[in-house]
Short mmCIF file of the C-alpha atoms (twelve columns), coordinates in Angstrom:
data_MODEL
# 
_entry.id   MODEL 
# 
loop_
_atom_site.group_PDB 
_atom_site.id 
_atom_site.type_symbol 
_atom_site.label_atom_id 
_atom_site.label_alt_id 
_atom_site.label_comp_id 
_atom_site.label_asym_id 
_atom_site.label_seq_id 
_atom_site.Cartn_x 
_atom_site.Cartn_y 
_atom_site.Cartn_z 
_atom_site.pdbx_PDB_model_num 
ATOM 1   C CA . MET A 1   193.934 108.788 54.148 1 
ATOM 2   C CA . SER A 2   196.504 111.023 55.873 1 
ATOM 3   C CA . LEU A 3   196.435 112.189 59.481 1 
ATOM 4   C CA . THR A 4   195.364 115.677 58.383 1 
ATOM 5   C CA . GLU A 5   192.572 114.310 56.200 1 
ATOM 6   C CA . LEU A 6   191.342 112.078 59.029 1 
ATOM 7   C CA . CYS A 7   191.341 115.007 61.464 1 
ATOM 8   C CA . THR A 8   189.350 117.083 58.986 1 
ATOM 9   C CA . LEU A 9   186.879 114.279 58.358 1 
ATOM 10  C CA . LEU A 10  186.285 113.509 62.053 1 
ATOM 11  C CA . HIS A 11  186.634 117.113 63.299 1 
ATOM 12  C CA . TYR A 12  189.264 116.080 65.845 1 
ATOM 13  C CA . THR A 13  192.754 117.365 66.528 1 
ATOM 14  C CA . ALA A 14  195.883 115.487 65.543 1 
ATOM 15  C CA . GLU A 15  196.623 115.068 69.262 1 
ATOM 16  C CA . TRP A 16  193.349 113.148 69.752 1 
ATOM 17  C CA . VAL A 17  194.173 110.880 66.819 1 
ATOM 18  C CA . ARG A 18  197.679 110.275 68.207 1 
ATOM 19  C CA . THR A 19  196.137 109.363 71.569 1 
ATOM 20  C CA . TRP A 20  193.758 106.948 69.830 1 
ATOM 21  C CA . ARG A 21  196.686 105.436 67.907 1 
ATOM 22  C CA . LYS A 22  198.353 104.669 71.240 1 
ATOM 23  C CA . ALA A 23  195.083 103.042 72.316 1 
ATOM 24  C CA . GLY A 24  195.071 100.833 69.211 1 
ATOM 25  C CA . LEU A 25  193.495 102.867 66.377 1 
ATOM 26  C CA . PRO A 26  194.256 100.942 63.141 1 
ATOM 27  C CA . THR A 27  197.112 102.651 61.322 1 
ATOM 28  C CA . ARG A 28  199.179 101.735 58.288 1 
ATOM 29  C CA . MET A 29  202.581 103.257 57.675 1 
ATOM 30  C CA . GLU A 30  203.476 104.492 54.190 1 
ATOM 31  C CA . ASN A 31  206.828 106.174 53.628 1 
ATOM 32  C CA . GLY A 32  207.188 106.587 57.395 1 
ATOM 33  C CA . ARG A 33  203.852 108.394 57.724 1 
ATOM 34  C CA . PRO A 34  200.643 107.117 59.289 1 
ATOM 35  C CA . ARG A 35  197.784 106.359 56.898 1 
ATOM 36  C CA . PHE A 36  194.236 105.420 57.808 1 
ATOM 37  C CA . VAL A 37  191.456 103.395 56.200 1 
ATOM 38  C CA . VAL A 38  188.174 105.115 57.052 1 
ATOM 39  C CA . ALA A 39  186.153 101.895 57.421 1 
ATOM 40  C CA . GLU A 40  188.723 100.476 59.862 1 
ATOM 41  C CA . VAL A 41  188.836 103.726 61.862 1 
ATOM 42  C CA . VAL A 42  185.039 103.987 62.102 1 
ATOM 43  C CA . GLU A 43  184.737 100.348 63.190 1 
ATOM 44  C CA . TRP A 44  187.477 100.811 65.799 1 
ATOM 45  C CA . LEU A 45  185.874 104.006 67.148 1 
ATOM 46  C CA . ARG A 46  182.495 102.274 67.497 1 
ATOM 47  C CA . ASP A 47  184.091 99.324  69.284 1 
ATOM 48  C CA . HIS A 48  186.164 101.653 71.464 1 
ATOM 49  C CA . GLU A 49  183.086 103.689 72.471 1 
ATOM 50  C CA . ARG A 50  181.134 100.511 73.262 1 
ATOM 51  C CA . GLU A 51  184.005 99.247  75.403 1 
ATOM 52  C CA . GLU A 52  184.269 102.559 77.277 1 
ATOM 53  C CA . ALA A 53  180.509 102.556 77.897 1 
ATOM 54  C CA . ARG A 54  180.642 98.938  79.107 1 
ATOM 55  C CA . ARG A 55  183.496 99.723  81.518 1 
ATOM 56  C CA . GLY A 56  181.812 102.931 82.672 1 
ATOM 57  C CA . ASP A 57  184.720 105.072 81.440 1 
ATOM 58  C CA . SER A 58  182.399 107.482 79.665 1 
ATOM 59  C CA . PRO A 59  182.594 111.084 80.820 1 
ATOM 60  C CA . THR A 60  180.197 112.348 83.444 1 
ATOM 61  C CA . GLU A 61  177.640 114.974 82.560 1 
ATOM 62  C CA . SER A 62  179.667 117.716 84.257 1 
ATOM 63  C CA . GLN A 63  182.854 116.596 82.448 1 
ATOM 64  C CA . GLU A 64  180.972 116.648 79.166 1 
ATOM 65  C CA . ARG A 65  179.553 120.110 79.919 1 
ATOM 66  C CA . SER A 66  183.035 121.371 80.805 1 
ATOM 67  C CA . ARG A 67  184.443 119.927 77.589 1 
ATOM 68  C CA . LYS A 68  181.674 121.625 75.591 1 
ATOM 69  C CA . LEU A 69  182.358 124.984 77.263 1 
ATOM 70  C CA . ARG A 70  186.070 124.688 76.392 1 
ATOM 71  C CA . ALA A 71  185.229 123.693 72.827 1 
ATOM 72  C CA . ASP A 72  182.826 126.635 72.452 1 
ATOM 73  C CA . ALA A 73  185.444 129.039 73.823 1 
ATOM 74  C CA . ASP A 74  188.062 127.629 71.430 1 
ATOM 75  C CA . TYR A 75  185.632 127.976 68.541 1 
ATOM 76  C CA . ARG A 76  184.862 131.617 69.404 1 
ATOM 77  C CA . GLU A 77  188.594 132.325 69.650 1 
ATOM 78  C CA . LEU A 78  189.134 130.810 66.202 1 
ATOM 79  C CA . GLN A 79  186.298 132.920 64.793 1 
ATOM 80  C CA . ILE A 80  187.902 136.075 66.213 1 
ATOM 81  C CA . LYS A 81  191.295 135.112 64.775 1 
ATOM 82  C CA . GLU A 82  189.650 134.376 61.426 1 
ATOM 83  C CA . ARG A 83  187.988 137.809 61.378 1 
ATOM 84  C CA . ARG A 84  191.336 139.423 62.211 1 
ATOM 85  C CA . ARG A 85  192.864 137.398 59.385 1 
ATOM 86  C CA . ASP A 86  195.321 135.849 61.841 1 
ATOM 87  C CA . LEU A 87  194.638 132.395 60.385 1 
ATOM 88  C CA . VAL A 88  195.728 130.944 57.086 1 
ATOM 89  C CA . PRO A 89  193.732 128.108 55.530 1 
ATOM 90  C CA . ALA A 90  195.826 124.925 55.620 1 
ATOM 91  C CA . VAL A 91  195.522 124.475 51.848 1 
ATOM 92  C CA . ASP A 92  196.822 128.008 51.207 1 
ATOM 93  C CA . PHE A 93  199.620 127.514 53.734 1 
ATOM 94  C CA . ASP A 94  200.693 124.215 52.170 1 
ATOM 95  C CA . GLU A 95  200.725 125.783 48.699 1 
ATOM 96  C CA . VAL A 96  202.823 128.750 49.877 1 
ATOM 97  C CA . VAL A 97  205.289 126.519 51.731 1 
ATOM 98  C CA . GLU A 98  205.643 124.321 48.633 1 
ATOM 99  C CA . GLU A 99  206.176 127.406 46.474 1 
ATOM 100 C CA . ILE A 100 208.761 128.817 48.922 1 
ATOM 101 C CA . ALA A 101 210.702 125.554 49.000 1 
ATOM 102 C CA . THR A 102 210.625 125.214 45.211 1 
ATOM 103 C CA . THR A 103 211.671 128.828 44.671 1 
ATOM 104 C CA . LEU A 104 214.458 128.655 47.243 1 
ATOM 105 C CA . ALA A 105 215.762 125.406 45.741 1 
ATOM 106 C CA . SER A 106 215.677 126.947 42.268 1 
ATOM 107 C CA . VAL A 107 217.468 130.109 43.399 1 
ATOM 108 C CA . SER A 108 220.083 128.056 45.267 1 
ATOM 109 C CA . ALA A 109 220.684 125.774 42.298 1 
ATOM 110 C CA . GLY A 110 221.030 128.756 39.970 1 
ATOM 111 C CA . GLN A 111 223.458 130.506 42.303 1 
ATOM 112 C CA . LEU A 112 225.581 127.397 42.859 1 
ATOM 113 C CA . GLN A 113 225.677 126.544 39.168 1 
ATOM 114 C CA . SER A 114 227.421 129.832 38.466 1 
ATOM 115 C CA . PHE A 115 230.353 128.706 40.659 1 
ATOM 116 C CA . GLU A 116 230.993 125.287 39.101 1 
ATOM 117 C CA . ARG A 117 233.696 126.539 36.750 1 
ATOM 118 C CA . ASP A 118 235.447 128.356 39.603 1 
ATOM 119 C CA . MET A 119 235.385 125.184 41.742 1 
ATOM 120 C CA . LEU A 120 237.282 123.228 39.133 1 
ATOM 121 C CA . GLN A 121 240.088 125.794 39.119 1 
ATOM 122 C CA . LEU A 122 240.746 125.913 42.887 1 
ATOM 123 C CA . LYS A 123 244.288 125.100 43.956 1 
ATOM 124 C CA . THR A 124 244.628 126.174 47.585 1 
ATOM 125 C CA . PRO A 125 242.533 126.135 50.770 1 
ATOM 126 C CA . ALA A 126 242.589 129.947 50.768 1 
ATOM 127 C CA . GLU A 127 241.019 129.996 47.283 1 
ATOM 128 C CA . ALA A 128 238.388 127.504 48.461 1 
ATOM 129 C CA . ARG A 129 237.585 129.714 51.471 1 
ATOM 130 C CA . ARG A 130 237.179 132.813 49.264 1 
ATOM 131 C CA . LEU A 131 234.921 130.884 46.872 1 
ATOM 132 C CA . THR A 132 232.870 129.594 49.814 1 
ATOM 133 C CA . GLU A 133 232.437 133.198 51.024 1 
ATOM 134 C CA . ARG A 134 231.317 134.305 47.539 1 
ATOM 135 C CA . MET A 135 228.892 131.354 47.331 1 
ATOM 136 C CA . HIS A 136 227.491 132.208 50.756 1 
ATOM 137 C CA . ALA A 137 226.982 135.839 49.727 1 
ATOM 138 C CA . ALA A 138 225.254 134.768 46.501 1 
ATOM 139 C CA . LEU A 139 222.965 132.337 48.348 1 
ATOM 140 C CA . MET A 140 222.087 135.019 50.898 1 
ATOM 141 C CA . GLU A 141 221.252 137.391 48.045 1 
ATOM 142 C CA . GLY A 142 218.979 134.722 46.572 1 
ATOM 143 C CA . ALA A 143 217.335 134.236 49.976 1 
ATOM 144 C CA . LYS A 144 216.753 138.002 50.199 1 
ATOM 145 C CA . LYS A 145 214.999 137.900 46.836 1 
ATOM 146 C CA . VAL A 146 212.731 135.106 48.095 1 
ATOM 147 C CA . SER A 147 212.111 137.136 51.270 1 
ATOM 148 C CA . HIS A 148 211.071 140.179 49.208 1 
ATOM 149 C CA . ARG A 149 208.720 137.997 47.171 1 
ATOM 150 C CA . LEU A 150 207.194 136.662 50.391 1 
ATOM 151 C CA . ARG A 151 206.633 140.178 51.696 1 
ATOM 152 C CA . ARG A 152 204.869 141.120 48.443 1 
ATOM 153 C CA . LEU A 153 202.761 137.966 48.746 1 
ATOM 154 C CA . ALA A 154 201.856 138.754 52.365 1 
ATOM 155 C CA . ALA A 155 200.901 142.287 51.345 1 
ATOM 156 C CA . GLY A 156 198.533 140.859 48.716 1 
ATOM 157 C CA . GLY A 157 200.862 141.444 45.804 1 
ATOM 158 C CA . GLY A 158 200.395 138.054 44.146 1 
ATOM 159 C CA . GLY A 159 202.460 134.897 43.912 1 
ATOM 160 C CA . MET A 160 206.129 134.149 44.229 1 
ATOM 161 C CA . ALA A 161 207.053 134.811 40.607 1 
ATOM 162 C CA . ALA A 162 209.703 137.493 40.211 1 
# 
């Protein structure tokens, strides 16, 4: 399970999980990213809580009350932001970012492909500089098209398709 999935499952922030990792939370690395086995995490959390209780490290009642007040205030703030539509669901955000990256890569590849023939015919540094300037202008034009698509998407005008 990924860090994001674990945070969602346990209703904790990524920062809390990172803190726990430093304290020994079982983690496996896959492709340079932390992965978690739920059974191992649950067992570790139980053991960790027991150890804290045994040592007397558990929060005092006033600390717990203070934490709850902060959590309630954070929750109310999130509700307000949600009503204002200031928040984007993580799933929607991930899909849009993936679509942006794919579209930008496609536009870039298409723009660069049109210059391959010209590249093979270059003879001087000055010609290379002029071609680089034309390529830059074409890539910027492609980026503008993606930007316009994003604005339409933000305005509720549908997906990234042209």
